[in-house]
N, C-alpha and C positions, 0 to 999 in steps of 0.2 A: 717409631716403628719402621722407618726407612732403612735403618742400619741394624745389623745383628751385633749385639754387644756380648763380649765374652764375659762370663760370670767371674767375679773376683774370688769367690769361694764356692766349693762344691755345694750342691743342693742339700739342704738339711731338713729332715722331717722333724718338726718341732715336738710332736708328741713322743716320738721315739727318743729324741734327744733328752727330754725331761725324764723319761723312764730310766734311761741309762744313767743319768746324773743321780737320780734318787737311789739307784741300785749301788752305785759307788759310794754314795754318802752314808746310806743306812744299810749296807750289806751285812756286815757282821761286827760285833763289838771289838774284835781284835784289830780290824782294819780302820776303825773310826778313831780319830784323835780324841784325847780325853776331853778337850774343850768343846767338842761337838756331841759328846755322849749325853744321855738323858740325865745321869748323875755324875757330873764331872768331878775329877779329883780336886779336893779343896786344898789349895796351896796359897800361901801368901806370896804372890808374885813380887810385890813391892819390896819386901824384906829380903827374899832370896836372890833378887837380881840387883840389889842396891850397889852403887859404885863405891859406897863407903867400905865394903868388904874387901875391895882390891886396891884401895888407895895406899900410897906409900909416901913417906916424907921426901923421897928423892924425885917425886913426880913434878913435872913442870906446872907452874901456876897458870890458872885459866882466868883470863880477864873477861868480864862480862861486857859485851858491846852495848853501848847505849847510843842509839842514833840521835843525831842533832836535829835542829829545826830545818825544814825544807827551805831552800833558797832558790828563787827564780833567776835563772841565768838567760838573758836574751840572746838569741842566735843571730843578731845583726849588730853592726857597729853604728852607734849614734854619730851623726855628722857633727862637726864643730859648730859652735854657735854663730860664728862669723861667716860660715859657708852657706852658699845658696842651696836650699833644699828643694828638689823637684817636687811638683805636686803629685806625681805618681807615687813617689816614696811615701809621702804623707798619707795618701789614700790607702796604700797597702798596709802601712803601719796601723792606721785606725781600724782597718778591717781585721787584721790579725789580733788586735787587742780585744775585739768583741768576740772572736771565735775561741773555741776551747784550746787549751794548751797542748793536749795530746794530739800528736800527728796522725794517730791511727783511730781517732774517735769518730770519723765520718767517712766511712767507706761503704761500698755496696755490700760488703760481707758482714757488716756490723749486725749483731743480734743481741737481744736483751733476754735474760733468763726470767722465767715466770714461775717461781716456786709455788707449790700448792699451799693452801692455807694451813697454818699450824694449829688452829683451834679445832680442827676436825678430828673425829675419832680415828684411831689407828686401824690399819688393815688387819683383819682377823683371818688367819689361814690355818687350816687343819693339816694340809699337806703342802708340798712345794708348788710354786706357781712361777710362770714365766712373766717377765716384764720386758717389753720390746720398745725400742725407741725408733720412731718413724720420722724421717726428715723429708719435708715436701719442698719442692721448688716451683716457683711461679712459671707459667707458660711463656715462651718467647713471644715478644710483641713487636719485633722488627722484621720486616720482610724485604727481600730484594729478588725480583724476577721469580717470585713464587717460592723462594727458599727462605727458611728462617735463619737469620744471621745473628741473633742475640743468644748468648750463652745462658744456660739455666742459672737462675739466681735464687739463693736460699730464701724461703718465705716463712716457714714455720716448722715447728718440731712438736710431736705429740708422743706421750708415753702411754702405752697400752698394756693391758694384761692379756695373758693367753686365753682367758675366758671371755674377753670382749668380742663382740661380733664385728664383722667388717662394716656393717651398716652404721654402727655407732661411731666409727672413725669418719665415715663419709659425711655424716650429719654435722660434724664439727669442723670440717675443712672449710676455711674461708676463701672465697673467690668473688671477684667482681661480677661474675656471671651467675652467682647463686641466687635463685629465686626470681629471675627476670627472663623475659623474652625480648631480645633486641630486634627491632625492625627499623627500616629506613624512615626517619622522621624529618628528612631534609626539607620537605614542603611545608611542614608544620612542626617547628622545634618543640612546641609545648603539647604535642599530641600525647594522650595517655598511652602507656605501654600495655600490650595485651596481657591478660591474666595468664598465669601458669597453671596448667592442669596435669602435666606430666613432668617427670624429672628423671629421665633415663641417665645411665652412666655405667661404667664398669671399671673394675680393677683387673689389670693383667699381671698375674703373679706366676712366675716360673713358666708353665705352659698352659695355663688355664685362664679363661675369661670368667670373671665373677660379675654377672649382671645384676643390677638392682631391679627386681621385679616385684617390689612391694606394691606398686601400682600395676595392675594387669595391663593398663594401656601404655605403659612405657615401651618405646621401641627398643629393639634388640640391636645395639650398635655393633656387637661382636660379629653379626652375620656379614656386615659390610667388610669388616677387616678379614674375615675368613675367606671371602670371595677374592679379595686382593691377594691374600697369602697363597691361595691355590695356584696363582700364575706368576707370582713374584720370584725373581731369582734369589736363591739362598734360603728361602723359607718354604718353598713349595713342597718340600719333603718332610716338613715338621708335622708332628701329630699334636694338634691343639684341641683342647677340651673346653666345654662351656658348662658353667654351673651358676646357680643363683647365689647372690651375695647374702641374702637374708638366711639365717640359720647356720652360716659358716663362721666359725670362731678362728682366731689366730692360731690356736693350738692345733687346728686341723690342717694347717698349711704346710707346704714344702717350699722353703725359700732359700735363696742364696744371699747370705748377709753381705752387704756392700755393693751388690749389683743393682743397676737402675731398673725400676719397675714403672709401670704405665698406668695412669688414671685419666680417663676420658669422660667428659660430660658436656652438656650444652652443645652438642653437635660436633664442634671441632676444638673445644677448649681442652688442651692436653697439659697434664702435669706429670713431672717425673717425681718419684719418691723412692727412698732408700731405707731399708731396715738396717740402721747403723749399729745397733747394739742389742744384745740379748743377755739378760741377766736372770739368774735363778733366785727366787725369793723363798726363804724358809719360814717356818712359823715364827721365828724370832725376829724376822725383818721388820723394821720400822718404816711403814709407808702410809700414805693417806688412805682415807676411806675408799672402799671399792666403788662407791657411787660417783666419785670424781673422775674415774678413768673412762675414756682416754682424756687426759688433761694436757693443756698446752704447756710445754716445758720451755720453749723459746720461740721467738718470732723476730722477724727482720724489722728494724726501726726505720728503714728507708725503703719501703716496699711500694711506694706510690710515685707516679710521675708528676712533674709540674707541667704547666702549659707550655707548648712549644713556642708560643709567640711572646708572651709577657714574662714567663719564667718565674712568676710570683705565686699565682694561685694553682691549686690542683685542677686537673682536667675533669671536665664533665661530659665532653662530647668526643667521639672518635669519628674522624673524617677519612673516607676512602675514595679513591679514583678521582682525585682533584688534581687538575693540571696547574693549579695556582699554589700548591704546597710542595715543599722540597721533600718531605717525608710522606710515605704511604705505608701504613696509616699515620695520621697526625692526631695528636692529643691536645685538645684546646679547652680552655675554660669557657664559661658561658659568655662572659663579656667579649672576649676576643672572637669567639665563634660568630656571634650575632653581628658584630661590627664589621667583620671581614667578609662574610659570605652573604649578607643581606643588605639591601638598600630599601628603606621604607617598608621593611617586613617582607620583601619579595626576594626569592632565591636568585642568586647570581651565579651563573655557570652550571656545569654538570658535576655532581658529586653525590656521594651517599654519606649520610650522617646517622650516628647512633647515640642516643642519650643513655648514660649508664647510671645516673642518679635521679631520684625523684625530685619534685619541686621543693619539698621541705628542706632538702639538703643543700639547696642553692640560695637560701635566704641570706646567709652571711656574705656570699659572693656578690649578690645583687646590691647589698648595702655598700660594699666596698666600691662598686662601680658607679654608685650615684655621685653626681657632682653637686656640691653644696654651694649655692649662690648667696653671697652676703650682700645685703643692701648697703 
């Protein structure tokens, strides 16, 4: 929210867009192509467009390409047998042999497609429907002097129908803050986390805050932003509106495809999301059952951090305001956190710590940290 982003596309009212599309598609029989009419012209496309009708004896012969077997070509030169081989070269060679051959297989932008199940019934439509692709990015987790210095990284992608509610998408968004209340547990690392009784949040789309007020006790986060916008340079003249998220469908929105949108929950957990694609579904479209929407279409396969100290296990604690750590915040596994910040169970130094996973999820990590003594 600190910067004003220029929309990549003009604002588009989705309901008007669908109405205009249907008008062009089903306006009159003279304007509609024969293959989209109710009773299309029956023609044998295969016979009428066959290449055998235009072939000539003088044509050049066409050879069918048959690919051969794949051959692995190493990208390094093997040293001669009588030459001394440095231990570093051997270590790198063994490491590359265990890794995947594709150089682009392990990047922060890698994502895995998640197609819907094939054994579900098809989507039944009486009229045209919109299908929207929403790409979400994980919130920045690196700070320097109060500023976020990590670029947004793709987290997951959902496919929604125009008849889906905004609350249906919000209930499926995965986040480490979902369903938890984080408190400082540095004095007692195993202290139980407080129970959650409210779950506020909003979507900021175009010029409107859509607050989740399904629970009447949910605080209104948009009021804090509106107070800031009233005196902030560049946005103090903007007219911003506030509506409830429940009861609002995607078809009722006015969006700018490709422009970044804002999702805020859990106090200060900010996500960027983008409506990257809008497709019109006709009654003949083959899609999964309506009950599966919004369904996850893709997700990042490398969306978690490893421990800053050991680099082996996933992190379970977030440490802030510690003068003994190079990074603030620092992400540590349970074993490194307890061994570095506690002596005989007593806290060492001044810092704040937050546990993001429950005890049941740390069992494997505890087993890995146990030392087996052989008689």
